[in-house]
N, C-alpha and C positions, 0 to 999 in steps of 0.2 A: 605275795601283797601285805603280807599279815605285819611282819618283820619292819622296828619306825624305821633302820639302819636303809629299805627299801623305799618307802615312804618319802625321805624328803631328796632325793632328787626328782623326785614325777609332780614331789608339790613346790617343788623350787621351780620347771621347770612350766606348769603351770601355770604356776600364780605371774608366770609371762606375757604368757601366751593372754592369760585375764587382765592384766595389764595396760598391750598392742589392740584388744578389743575393744577395752574402753574406753581408747582413744580415740578408736577411730569409730563407736556414737559417739564423742560428743562431740571429734570434727565434723561429724553428719548432724550433729544438730542445733553444734556451732555456728558452722562456715560448710554449709547442704553444696556450696557452686564453689569450693576452693576443688584445689586435689592432691591439696598434702598427703592422705593415707596409702592410693595407689605406692608411694617411692615404698610406705613401712613394707605393706605383702610384698613386694617382690614383681619384678616379666613375665614372673613364671607363672605364681597362682593371678597374676588379671593375663594373662594369657589364656590359662585354663578356663582360667573365668567366661573370657571372649568365645574359646570356641562350644562353650558346653550353652551360655546363651547367647550366648550375637551382642556386638558393640552399644551401649545402649546410647538417649542420644543424648547431645550434651560433651560425651565424654564421657570418663572416669572422676567423678569428682563422688568426695569421703559418700555422702546420698548414693547416688546412687552402686557405689563398690560392698557397703549397708549390706544394700538392699538386695545385692547380686550376691553375697555372703548366706545373704537368711533365706536367698530359695532356694540357695543349693540344697539351703538344712530341714530344707519342705515350706517356708511364708509362701501364700501366694502373689498377694501382693492391689489386692485389689486395690477398688477408691475406698471402701466404707473398711478397711480394713485397717491404718492408723501406722504404725513403723513397730520395725517386728523387733520381737523380745530378745532375753536372752539363753533360751532353750533353742531359739531357729535360732538367731548367730550363733552360739557356740555348735550343733550339729552342721552346718555347716561353714563350720571351721573346720570341724572333723574330719568332712566328710569332702574337699577341697586337698588335704592335706593328703587322706587316703590317692585321691586321686593323682596330688603331686606326685604321691615314692611310685604310684603306679608309671604312669607314663618317661620319671627317669628307668624304670624299668626295662619293659618296654623299648626306651628310644640304647639301652644296652645292646639290650636284645639281637637290636638292629646292624650295631656299630661289633658285633657281636658273628653275625651273617657271617659278614662285608669280612672280616678279616678269616675267616675258616674258613678252610676247602668243604662244598659241602663233598658230607658224604654220597661214595657209588652203591644205590643199593640193587640186591642181586636178582634177576631172576628168579623166581621157582624154576626146579626142575624137575623138568612133564614125563613126572610116571610111565610105566609103557603100559601101555594098554586102554589111553585115561584119556581125554579131550581135551582140552584144557579152555576154562572159562572164560571167558573180555568182557 
C-alpha cells in the first residue's frame, strides 16, 4: 500500500462505501420509519444482521438498520447514548462484510461436501503384541 497506483483503487472503493453509509445515516435521520436503506445493503447482509441480532420491532427501517450495523461495530444503544457515530458505523460495516464473506465461504464448503464423495479412512493396522485403545 505504499504505491499510489495501488492506493487509488482502494480509495475509489472506500469512497463508494462511505457515500452509501452517509446516505444510510441521512435517511435514518430524515426518514427513520421508511425502508429504503435495506435495499441498498442487499438481502444477504440484512439476513446476516437478522441472524446475529434478531429482527427489530417494526422491521428493517432506516433507523433500525443503521443502529444494527452500528451494534455490530460496538454500539451499545442505551437510552442515553444518542445516535451512533461514524467510527462504530464504519466498524460495524467492516465486520458485516467479513461476516458476509465467511458465510459465502461456508456455503461453498457445504456445496463442495455434497458434490464430493467422502474419503474412506483407513483403520490403523494393529501391531502384534499390542492392544488397540478405543
